[in-house]
SEKOLNU-843809 format. One record per residue (C-alpha): residue number from 0; residue in three letters; x, y, z. Coordinates in steps of 0.1 Angstrom, whole numbers. Example, Ala and Ser with C-alpha at 12.3 -4.5 7.8 and 13.67 -1.06 7.14 Angstrom:
BEGIN
<rec num="0" residuo="ALA" xx="123" yy="-45" zz="78"/>
<rec num="1" residuo="SER" xx="137" yy="-11" zz="71"/>
//
This chain:
BEGIN
<rec num="0" residuo="MET" xx="-644" yy="-130" zz="1497"/>
<rec num="1" residuo="ARG" xx="-662" yy="-96" zz="1489"/>
<rec num="2" residuo="VAL" xx="-677" yy="-96" zz="1450"/>
<rec num="3" residuo="ILE" xx="-688" yy="-63" zz="1429"/>
<rec num="4" residuo="PHE" xx="-700" yy="-79" zz="1397"/>
<rec num="5" residuo="ALA" xx="-712" yy="-55" zz="1367"/>
<rec num="6" residuo="GLY" xx="-726" yy="-73" zz="1338"/>
<rec num="7" residuo="THR" xx="-763" yy="-68" zz="1320"/>
<rec num="8" residuo="PRO" xx="-781" yy="-98" zz="1300"/>
<rec num="9" residuo="GLU" xx="-792" yy="-130" zz="1313"/>
<rec num="10" residuo="PHE" xx="-756" yy="-148" zz="1309"/>
<rec num="11" residuo="ALA" xx="-745" yy="-122" zz="1335"/>
<rec num="12" residuo="ALA" xx="-773" yy="-129" zz="1354"/>
<rec num="13" residuo="VAL" xx="-765" yy="-167" zz="1358"/>
<rec num="14" residuo="ALA" xx="-733" yy="-160" zz="1367"/>
<rec num="15" residuo="LEU" xx="-745" yy="-135" zz="1394"/>
<rec num="16" residuo="GLN" xx="-770" yy="-161" zz="1411"/>
<rec num="17" residuo="ALA" xx="-740" yy="-184" zz="1412"/>
<rec num="18" residuo="LEU" xx="-714" yy="-162" zz="1430"/>
<rec num="19" residuo="HIS" xx="-744" yy="-156" zz="1459"/>
<rec num="20" residuo="ASP" xx="-757" yy="-190" zz="1460"/>
<rec num="21" residuo="ALA" xx="-723" yy="-198" zz="1468"/>
<rec num="22" residuo="GLY" xx="-722" yy="-171" zz="1494"/>
<rec num="23" residuo="PHE" xx="-697" yy="-145" zz="1479"/>
<rec num="24" residuo="GLU" xx="-703" yy="-115" zz="1498"/>
<rec num="25" residuo="ILE" xx="-720" yy="-85" zz="1468"/>
<rec num="26" residuo="PRO" xx="-724" yy="-56" zz="1483"/>
<rec num="27" residuo="LEU" xx="-728" yy="-41" zz="1446"/>
<rec num="28" residuo="VAL" xx="-738" yy="-51" zz="1414"/>
<rec num="29" residuo="LEU" xx="-735" yy="-25" zz="1382"/>
<rec num="30" residuo="THR" xx="-752" yy="-30" zz="1351"/>
<rec num="31" residuo="GLN" xx="-765" yy="-8" zz="1322"/>
<rec num="32" residuo="PRO" xx="-795" yy="17" zz="1323"/>
<rec num="33" residuo="ASP" xx="-829" yy="6" zz="1314"/>
<rec num="34" residuo="ARG" xx="-836" yy="4" zz="1283"/>
<rec num="35" residuo="PRO" xx="-869" yy="5" zz="1259"/>
<rec num="36" residuo="ALA" xx="-874" yy="-28" zz="1248"/>
<rec num="37" residuo="GLY" xx="-902" yy="-48" zz="1236"/>
<rec num="38" residuo="ARG" xx="-932" yy="-36" zz="1207"/>
<rec num="39" residuo="GLY" xx="-946" yy="-14" zz="1233"/>
<rec num="40" residuo="MET" xx="-906" yy="4" zz="1233"/>
<rec num="41" residuo="GLN" xx="-913" yy="9" zz="1269"/>
<rec num="42" residuo="LEU" xx="-884" yy="12" zz="1292"/>
<rec num="43" residuo="GLN" xx="-874" yy="-23" zz="1305"/>
<rec num="44" residuo="ALA" xx="-848" yy="-36" zz="1334"/>
<rec num="45" residuo="SER" xx="-819" yy="-54" zz="1327"/>
<rec num="46" residuo="ALA" xx="-816" yy="-98" zz="1340"/>
<rec num="47" residuo="VAL" xx="-788" yy="-83" zz="1362"/>
<rec num="48" residuo="LYS" xx="-811" yy="-58" zz="1380"/>
<rec num="49" residuo="GLN" xx="-839" yy="-81" zz="1385"/>
<rec num="50" residuo="TYR" xx="-821" yy="-101" zz="1402"/>
<rec num="51" residuo="ALA" xx="-801" yy="-73" zz="1422"/>
<rec num="52" residuo="LEU" xx="-840" yy="-62" zz="1434"/>
<rec num="53" residuo="GLN" xx="-852" yy="-95" zz="1440"/>
<rec num="54" residuo="HIS" xx="-816" yy="-102" zz="1463"/>
<rec num="55" residuo="GLY" xx="-820" yy="-62" zz="1481"/>
<rec num="56" residuo="ILE" xx="-783" yy="-60" zz="1463"/>
<rec num="57" residuo="ALA" xx="-773" yy="-25" zz="1463"/>
<rec num="58" residuo="LEU" xx="-776" yy="-11" zz="1422"/>
<rec num="59" residuo="ALA" xx="-758" yy="12" zz="1407"/>
<rec num="60" residuo="GLN" xx="-763" yy="21" zz="1372"/>
<rec num="61" residuo="PRO" xx="-742" yy="46" zz="1357"/>
<rec num="62" residuo="VAL" xx="-744" yy="50" zz="1316"/>
<rec num="63" residuo="SER" xx="-704" yy="59" zz="1317"/>
<rec num="64" residuo="LEU" xx="-671" yy="44" zz="1337"/>
<rec num="65" residuo="ARG" xx="-651" yy="69" zz="1319"/>
<rec num="66" residuo="LEU" xx="-633" yy="96" zz="1333"/>
<rec num="67" residuo="ASP" xx="-626" yy="110" zz="1296"/>
<rec num="68" residuo="GLY" xx="-656" yy="106" zz="1277"/>
<rec num="69" residuo="ASN" xx="-693" yy="122" zz="1271"/>
<rec num="70" residuo="TYR" xx="-703" yy="121" zz="1311"/>
<rec num="71" residuo="PRO" xx="-675" yy="129" zz="1330"/>
<rec num="72" residuo="GLU" xx="-693" yy="138" zz="1359"/>
<rec num="73" residuo="ILE" xx="-714" yy="104" zz="1358"/>
<rec num="74" residuo="ALA" xx="-684" yy="87" zz="1356"/>
<rec num="75" residuo="ALA" xx="-658" yy="103" zz="1385"/>
<rec num="76" residuo="GLU" xx="-696" yy="92" zz="1408"/>
<rec num="77" residuo="ALA" xx="-687" yy="61" zz="1398"/>
<rec num="78" residuo="HIS" xx="-653" yy="59" zz="1408"/>
<rec num="79" residuo="GLN" xx="-662" yy="72" zz="1439"/>
<rec num="80" residuo="LEU" xx="-687" yy="45" zz="1442"/>
<rec num="81" residuo="LEU" xx="-665" yy="21" zz="1435"/>
<rec num="82" residuo="ARG" xx="-641" yy="36" zz="1458"/>
<rec num="83" residuo="ALA" xx="-662" yy="38" zz="1490"/>
<rec num="84" residuo="THR" xx="-680" yy="1" zz="1485"/>
<rec num="85" residuo="PRO" xx="-656" yy="-25" zz="1501"/>
<rec num="86" residuo="HIS" xx="-643" yy="-54" zz="1480"/>
<rec num="87" residuo="ASP" xx="-617" yy="-72" zz="1472"/>
<rec num="88" residuo="VAL" xx="-624" yy="-80" zz="1433"/>
<rec num="89" residuo="MET" xx="-646" yy="-75" zz="1404"/>
<rec num="90" residuo="VAL" xx="-664" yy="-98" zz="1381"/>
<rec num="91" residuo="VAL" xx="-678" yy="-87" zz="1349"/>
<rec num="92" residuo="ALA" xx="-697" yy="-109" zz="1327"/>
<rec num="93" residuo="ALA" xx="-714" yy="-94" zz="1293"/>
<rec num="94" residuo="TYR" xx="-717" yy="-55" zz="1308"/>
<rec num="95" residuo="GLY" xx="-716" yy="-36" zz="1279"/>
<rec num="96" residuo="LEU" xx="-695" yy="-10" zz="1292"/>
<rec num="97" residuo="ILE" xx="-654" yy="-5" zz="1286"/>
<rec num="98" residuo="LEU" xx="-638" yy="-5" zz="1314"/>
<rec num="99" residuo="PRO" xx="-610" yy="23" zz="1316"/>
<rec num="100" residuo="GLN" xx="-578" yy="13" zz="1332"/>
<rec num="101" residuo="SER" xx="-588" yy="37" zz="1366"/>
<rec num="102" residuo="VAL" xx="-614" yy="16" zz="1366"/>
<rec num="103" residuo="LEU" xx="-590" yy="-19" zz="1366"/>
<rec num="104" residuo="ASP" xx="-566" yy="-7" zz="1393"/>
<rec num="105" residuo="ILE" xx="-594" yy="-2" zz="1422"/>
<rec num="106" residuo="PRO" xx="-601" yy="-37" zz="1430"/>
<rec num="107" residuo="ARG" xx="-575" yy="-53" zz="1450"/>
<rec num="108" residuo="LEU" xx="-575" yy="-84" zz="1429"/>
<rec num="109" residuo="GLY" xx="-585" yy="-66" zz="1401"/>
<rec num="110" residuo="CYS" xx="-612" yy="-73" zz="1373"/>
<rec num="111" residuo="ILE" xx="-618" yy="-109" zz="1365"/>
<rec num="112" residuo="ASN" xx="-635" yy="-115" zz="1333"/>
<rec num="113" residuo="ILE" xx="-663" yy="-144" zz="1322"/>
<rec num="114" residuo="HIS" xx="-665" yy="-145" zz="1281"/>
<rec num="115" residuo="GLY" xx="-682" yy="-168" zz="1261"/>
<rec num="116" residuo="SER" xx="-654" yy="-182" zz="1241"/>
<rec num="117" residuo="LEU" xx="-621" yy="-199" zz="1240"/>
<rec num="118" residuo="LEU" xx="-598" yy="-172" zz="1236"/>
<rec num="119" residuo="PRO" xx="-579" yy="-158" zz="1221"/>
<rec num="120" residuo="ARG" xx="-609" yy="-170" zz="1194"/>
<rec num="121" residuo="TRP" xx="-637" yy="-144" zz="1189"/>
<rec num="122" residuo="ARG" xx="-628" yy="-117" zz="1213"/>
<rec num="123" residuo="GLY" xx="-653" yy="-93" zz="1212"/>
<rec num="124" residuo="ALA" xx="-694" yy="-87" zz="1219"/>
<rec num="125" residuo="ALA" xx="-708" yy="-116" zz="1200"/>
<rec num="126" residuo="PRO" xx="-682" yy="-149" zz="1205"/>
<rec num="127" residuo="ILE" xx="-715" yy="-174" zz="1207"/>
<rec num="128" residuo="HIS" xx="-735" yy="-159" zz="1173"/>
<rec num="129" residuo="ARG" xx="-705" yy="-159" zz="1158"/>
<rec num="130" residuo="ALA" xx="-689" yy="-195" zz="1170"/>
<rec num="131" residuo="ILE" xx="-722" yy="-213" zz="1155"/>
<rec num="132" residuo="GLU" xx="-723" yy="-186" zz="1122"/>
<rec num="133" residuo="SER" xx="-686" yy="-197" zz="1112"/>
<rec num="134" residuo="GLY" xx="-692" yy="-233" zz="1116"/>
<rec num="135" residuo="ASP" xx="-667" yy="-240" zz="1150"/>
<rec num="136" residuo="ALA" xx="-668" yy="-276" zz="1157"/>
<rec num="137" residuo="GLU" xx="-660" yy="-266" zz="1196"/>
<rec num="138" residuo="THR" xx="-667" yy="-231" zz="1220"/>
<rec num="139" residuo="GLY" xx="-663" yy="-228" zz="1256"/>
<rec num="140" residuo="VAL" xx="-658" yy="-198" zz="1285"/>
<rec num="141" residuo="THR" xx="-623" yy="-185" zz="1294"/>
<rec num="142" residuo="ILE" xx="-624" yy="-166" zz="1329"/>
<rec num="143" residuo="MET" xx="-595" yy="-143" zz="1323"/>
<rec num="144" residuo="GLN" xx="-578" yy="-114" zz="1339"/>
<rec num="145" residuo="MET" xx="-588" yy="-82" zz="1321"/>
<rec num="146" residuo="GLU" xx="-566" yy="-55" zz="1312"/>
<rec num="147" residuo="ALA" xx="-572" yy="-27" zz="1289"/>
<rec num="148" residuo="GLY" xx="-574" yy="-42" zz="1256"/>
<rec num="149" residuo="LEU" xx="-605" yy="-61" zz="1240"/>
<rec num="150" residuo="ASP" xx="-609" yy="-92" zz="1253"/>
<rec num="151" residuo="THR" xx="-571" yy="-96" zz="1256"/>
<rec num="152" residuo="GLY" xx="-557" yy="-106" zz="1291"/>
<rec num="153" residuo="PRO" xx="-539" yy="-135" zz="1307"/>
<rec num="154" residuo="MET" xx="-563" yy="-164" zz="1310"/>
<rec num="155" residuo="LEU" xx="-573" yy="-179" zz="1345"/>
<rec num="156" residuo="ALA" xx="-592" yy="-205" zz="1331"/>
<rec num="157" residuo="LEU" xx="-606" yy="-221" zz="1304"/>
<rec num="158" residuo="ARG" xx="-629" yy="-249" zz="1293"/>
<rec num="159" residuo="SER" xx="-644" yy="-261" zz="1260"/>
<rec num="160" residuo="MET" xx="-674" yy="-282" zz="1251"/>
<rec num="161" residuo="PRO" xx="-688" yy="-291" zz="1217"/>
<rec num="162" residuo="ILE" xx="-715" yy="-270" zz="1197"/>
<rec num="163" residuo="ALA" xx="-742" yy="-296" zz="1182"/>
<rec num="164" residuo="ALA" xx="-757" yy="-294" zz="1152"/>
<rec num="165" residuo="ASP" xx="-789" yy="-278" zz="1159"/>
<rec num="166" residuo="ASP" xx="-777" yy="-256" zz="1184"/>
<rec num="167" residuo="THR" xx="-789" yy="-219" zz="1179"/>
<rec num="168" residuo="THR" xx="-775" yy="-190" zz="1199"/>
<rec num="169" residuo="ALA" xx="-801" yy="-193" zz="1225"/>
<rec num="170" residuo="SER" xx="-790" yy="-229" zz="1234"/>
<rec num="171" residuo="LEU" xx="-753" yy="-218" zz="1237"/>
<rec num="172" residuo="HIS" xx="-762" yy="-192" zz="1253"/>
<rec num="173" residuo="ASP" xx="-778" yy="-210" zz="1285"/>
<rec num="174" residuo="LYS" xx="-756" yy="-241" zz="1283"/>
<rec num="175" residuo="LEU" xx="-722" yy="-215" zz="1283"/>
<rec num="176" residuo="ALA" xx="-741" yy="-193" zz="1304"/>
<rec num="177" residuo="VAL" xx="-747" yy="-224" zz="1336"/>
<rec num="178" residuo="LEU" xx="-706" yy="-230" zz="1327"/>
<rec num="179" residuo="GLY" xx="-692" yy="-199" zz="1328"/>
<rec num="180" residuo="GLY" xx="-712" yy="-192" zz="1365"/>
<rec num="181" residuo="ALA" xx="-696" yy="-223" zz="1374"/>
<rec num="182" residuo="MET" xx="-661" yy="-219" zz="1366"/>
<rec num="183" residuo="ILE" xx="-664" yy="-185" zz="1383"/>
<rec num="184" residuo="VAL" xx="-671" yy="-203" zz="1414"/>
<rec num="185" residuo="GLN" xx="-647" yy="-226" zz="1415"/>
<rec num="186" residuo="ALA" xx="-622" yy="-195" zz="1404"/>
<rec num="187" residuo="LEU" xx="-628" yy="-173" zz="1431"/>
<rec num="188" residuo="ARG" xx="-623" yy="-198" zz="1455"/>
<rec num="189" residuo="GLN" xx="-592" yy="-211" zz="1441"/>
<rec num="190" residuo="LEU" xx="-583" yy="-174" zz="1446"/>
<rec num="191" residuo="GLU" xx="-595" yy="-174" zz="1482"/>
<rec num="192" residuo="GLN" xx="-569" yy="-201" zz="1491"/>
<rec num="193" residuo="GLY" xx="-541" yy="-180" zz="1474"/>
<rec num="194" residuo="ALA" xx="-526" yy="-173" zz="1439"/>
<rec num="195" residuo="LEU" xx="-553" yy="-180" zz="1407"/>
<rec num="196" residuo="PRO" xx="-526" yy="-193" zz="1378"/>
<rec num="197" residuo="ALA" xx="-522" yy="-166" zz="1346"/>
<rec num="198" residuo="THR" xx="-520" yy="-182" zz="1315"/>
<rec num="199" residuo="PRO" xx="-509" yy="-150" zz="1288"/>
<rec num="200" residuo="GLN" xx="-535" yy="-158" zz="1254"/>
<rec num="201" residuo="PRO" xx="-516" yy="-172" zz="1225"/>
<rec num="202" residuo="GLU" xx="-504" yy="-150" zz="1199"/>
<rec num="203" residuo="HIS" xx="-520" yy="-168" zz="1173"/>
<rec num="204" residuo="GLY" xx="-553" yy="-176" zz="1165"/>
<rec num="205" residuo="VAL" xx="-570" yy="-140" zz="1175"/>
<rec num="206" residuo="THR" xx="-601" yy="-138" zz="1159"/>
<rec num="207" residuo="TYR" xx="-629" yy="-106" zz="1170"/>
<rec num="208" residuo="ALA" xx="-667" yy="-107" zz="1169"/>
<rec num="209" residuo="ALA" xx="-681" yy="-81" zz="1159"/>
<rec num="210" residuo="LYS" xx="-709" yy="-67" zz="1173"/>
<rec num="211" residuo="ILE" xx="-747" yy="-82" zz="1153"/>
<rec num="212" residuo="ALA" xx="-758" yy="-58" zz="1129"/>
<rec num="213" residuo="LYS" xx="-791" yy="-64" zz="1115"/>
<rec num="214" residuo="GLU" xx="-784" yy="-62" zz="1083"/>
<rec num="215" residuo="GLU" xx="-767" yy="-97" zz="1080"/>
<rec num="216" residuo="ALA" xx="-800" yy="-110" zz="1088"/>
<rec num="217" residuo="LEU" xx="-809" yy="-113" zz="1048"/>
<rec num="218" residuo="LEU" xx="-804" yy="-144" zz="1040"/>
<rec num="219" residuo="ALA" xx="-789" yy="-150" zz="1002"/>
<rec num="220" residuo="PHE" xx="-799" yy="-181" zz="987"/>
<rec num="221" residuo="ASN" xx="-766" yy="-182" zz="964"/>
<rec num="222" residuo="LEU" xx="-748" yy="-189" zz="997"/>
<rec num="223" residuo="SER" xx="-745" yy="-227" zz="1002"/>
<rec num="224" residuo="ALA" xx="-773" yy="-249" zz="1020"/>
<rec num="225" residuo="ALA" xx="-746" yy="-257" zz="1048"/>
<rec num="226" residuo="GLU" xx="-740" yy="-218" zz="1055"/>
<rec num="227" residuo="LEU" xx="-775" yy="-205" zz="1057"/>
<rec num="228" residuo="ASP" xx="-782" yy="-228" zz="1081"/>
<rec num="229" residuo="ARG" xx="-755" yy="-219" zz="1100"/>
<rec num="230" residuo="LYS" xx="-765" yy="-184" zz="1097"/>
<rec num="231" residuo="ILE" xx="-800" yy="-190" zz="1107"/>
<rec num="232" residuo="ARG" xx="-793" yy="-211" zz="1139"/>
<rec num="233" residuo="ALA" xx="-766" yy="-180" zz="1147"/>
<rec num="234" residuo="PHE" xx="-796" yy="-154" zz="1142"/>
<rec num="235" residuo="ASN" xx="-817" yy="-171" zz="1165"/>
<rec num="236" residuo="PRO" xx="-828" yy="-151" zz="1188"/>
<rec num="237" residuo="PHE" xx="-814" yy="-121" zz="1178"/>
<rec num="238" residuo="PRO" xx="-821" yy="-106" zz="1149"/>
<rec num="239" residuo="GLY" xx="-837" yy="-132" zz="1133"/>
<rec num="240" residuo="ALA" xx="-825" yy="-146" zz="1102"/>
<rec num="241" residuo="LEU" xx="-845" yy="-131" zz="1074"/>
<rec num="242" residuo="ALA" xx="-857" yy="-142" zz="1039"/>
<rec num="243" residuo="SER" xx="-872" yy="-115" zz="1014"/>
<rec num="244" residuo="LEU" xx="-905" yy="-128" zz="989"/>
<rec num="245" residuo="ASN" xx="-924" yy="-100" zz="964"/>
<rec num="246" residuo="GLY" xx="-919" yy="-74" zz="989"/>
<rec num="247" residuo="ASN" xx="-925" yy="-97" zz="1024"/>
<rec num="248" residuo="SER" xx="-897" yy="-99" zz="1049"/>
<rec num="249" residuo="ILE" xx="-900" yy="-135" zz="1065"/>
<rec num="250" residuo="LYS" xx="-884" yy="-148" zz="1094"/>
<rec num="251" residuo="ILE" xx="-868" yy="-181" zz="1092"/>
<rec num="252" residuo="TRP" xx="-861" yy="-193" zz="1130"/>
<rec num="253" residuo="ARG" xx="-850" yy="-233" zz="1121"/>
<rec num="254" residuo="ALA" xx="-838" yy="-253" zz="1093"/>
<rec num="255" residuo="GLU" xx="-824" yy="-279" zz="1078"/>
<rec num="256" residuo="ALA" xx="-801" yy="-280" zz="1049"/>
<rec num="257" residuo="LEU" xx="-804" yy="-313" zz="1017"/>
<rec num="258" residuo="PRO" xx="-777" yy="-327" zz="1003"/>
<rec num="259" residuo="LEU" xx="-795" yy="-323" zz="971"/>
<rec num="260" residuo="PRO" xx="-778" yy="-317" zz="938"/>
<rec num="261" residuo="GLN" xx="-780" yy="-283" zz="920"/>
<rec num="262" residuo="GLN" xx="-814" yy="-280" zz="899"/>
<rec num="263" residuo="SER" xx="-825" yy="-247" zz="900"/>
<rec num="264" residuo="VAL" xx="-818" yy="-207" zz="906"/>
<rec num="265" residuo="PRO" xx="-807" yy="-200" zz="941"/>
<rec num="266" residuo="GLY" xx="-835" yy="-186" zz="960"/>
<rec num="267" residuo="THR" xx="-867" yy="-208" zz="940"/>
<rec num="268" residuo="VAL" xx="-888" yy="-225" zz="958"/>
<rec num="269" residuo="LEU" xx="-885" yy="-261" zz="951"/>
<rec num="270" residuo="ALA" xx="-918" yy="-274" zz="979"/>
<rec num="271" residuo="ALA" xx="-945" yy="-262" zz="999"/>
<rec num="272" residuo="ASN" xx="-962" yy="-285" zz="1013"/>
<rec num="273" residuo="ALA" xx="-977" yy="-302" zz="1049"/>
<rec num="274" residuo="GLN" xx="-956" yy="-336" zz="1043"/>
<rec num="275" residuo="GLU" xx="-922" yy="-319" zz="1026"/>
<rec num="276" residuo="GLY" xx="-924" yy="-288" zz="1040"/>
<rec num="277" residuo="VAL" xx="-905" yy="-256" zz="1025"/>
<rec num="278" residuo="ILE" xx="-877" yy="-267" zz="1007"/>
<rec num="279" residuo="VAL" xx="-854" yy="-237" zz="989"/>
<rec num="280" residuo="ALA" xx="-823" yy="-246" zz="961"/>
<rec num="281" residuo="CYS" xx="-795" yy="-227" zz="975"/>
<rec num="282" residuo="GLY" xx="-755" yy="-225" zz="954"/>
<rec num="283" residuo="ALA" xx="-751" yy="-257" zz="968"/>
<rec num="284" residuo="GLY" xx="-779" yy="-280" zz="983"/>
<rec num="285" residuo="ALA" xx="-810" yy="-266" zz="995"/>
<rec num="286" residuo="LEU" xx="-823" yy="-252" zz="1029"/>
<rec num="287" residuo="ARG" xx="-858" yy="-269" zz="1041"/>
<rec num="288" residuo="LEU" xx="-872" yy="-242" zz="1066"/>
<rec num="289" residuo="THR" xx="-889" yy="-261" zz="1096"/>
<rec num="290" residuo="GLU" xx="-901" yy="-227" zz="1112"/>
<rec num="291" residuo="LEU" xx="-913" yy="-199" zz="1099"/>
<rec num="292" residuo="GLN" xx="-930" yy="-164" zz="1107"/>
<rec num="293" residuo="LYS" xx="-948" yy="-135" zz="1083"/>
<rec num="294" residuo="PRO" xx="-951" yy="-101" zz="1089"/>
<rec num="295" residuo="GLY" xx="-973" yy="-95" zz="1121"/>
<rec num="296" residuo="GLY" xx="-974" yy="-134" zz="1129"/>
<rec num="297" residuo="LYS" xx="-958" yy="-162" zz="1154"/>
<rec num="298" residuo="ARG" xx="-932" yy="-182" zz="1149"/>
<rec num="299" residuo="LEU" xx="-954" yy="-220" zz="1134"/>
<rec num="300" residuo="PRO" xx="-937" yy="-251" zz="1120"/>
<rec num="301" residuo="ALA" xx="-937" yy="-252" zz="1081"/>
<rec num="302" residuo="ALA" xx="-970" yy="-273" zz="1079"/>
<rec num="303" residuo="GLU" xx="-989" yy="-246" zz="1095"/>
<rec num="304" residuo="PHE" xx="-969" yy="-215" zz="1085"/>
<rec num="305" residuo="LEU" xx="-985" yy="-226" zz="1048"/>
<rec num="306" residuo="GLN" xx="-1016" yy="-229" zz="1058"/>
<rec num="307" residuo="GLY" xx="-1020" yy="-189" zz="1065"/>
<rec num="308" residuo="PHE" xx="-988" yy="-179" zz="1038"/>
<rec num="309" residuo="ALA" xx="-997" yy="-188" zz="1002"/>
<rec num="310" residuo="LEU" xx="-967" yy="-203" zz="989"/>
<rec num="311" residuo="GLN" xx="-962" yy="-221" zz="959"/>
<rec num="312" residuo="PRO" xx="-936" yy="-245" zz="942"/>
<rec num="313" residuo="GLY" xx="-913" yy="-219" zz="917"/>
<rec num="314" residuo="GLN" xx="-922" yy="-185" zz="931"/>
<rec num="315" residuo="VAL" xx="-880" yy="-172" zz="944"/>
<rec num="316" residuo="PHE" xx="-869" yy="-157" zz="974"/>
<rec num="317" residuo="THR" xx="-845" yy="-123" zz="970"/>
<rec num="318" residuo="VAL" xx="-813" yy="-140" zz="962"/>
//
């Protein structure tokens, strides 16, 4: 089976590797244009582009696929390339560009998406972040036949996994990426043998995973310790949770919710020492901050962080 692959970040690169290792013919890969990244804001190739180049797979990076968008000529060239490339199906994983109906209609067997949630829960851009932030007990991967709506297509395969109490978006991402790679290989193998049964998504239980905004990263300590712990894990590694103290923005990478009775104004530092770590009062309970980063510094365990940052009990983080 000949597979055109469309994807951009590491989640997609894992699936691309799984398909390649399984022996599927991949005549073309689509990925987003190179973007500035890092402190120097140098152009950086996506994880999918890097894999394609390393393995000699033909690559295209159109800025748009919409004929009625801002770049109709580029989109038209991309359409022409897709039609000229012999293939049976397109697999899409975290591509980041909208596929209009005119593209969905090109592959003989349509376009199949790998989505990192149990649809219809968490349709949209940030399903892994939102599942952790909301305190979901489980998540998973849905293999879906794509249609014009946002993650609304019928389901071809669905597998769940528990969300661990210490899972971050980074750790859960890696688990789901491996699961997605295995599932898409299995789905295409089944498709090679004949029809792949499709199940319409339930009409109830629909939620949307909005793209993460940097403004969401600022922690409000009037929330409960449990809510803040989830936010910290959801925003690790991007954008990184922030706590503001005396004009300093401190990144909080890891924390632990403590069931302490309400005893201080939310945001108050209750302890700051090598033995107890950094403990901050919350709207309910308290939060032990276990990995922090000061501006211009490195991520450090609390005991090491305190050696280079003067943090005292009684100081108050901005709520």
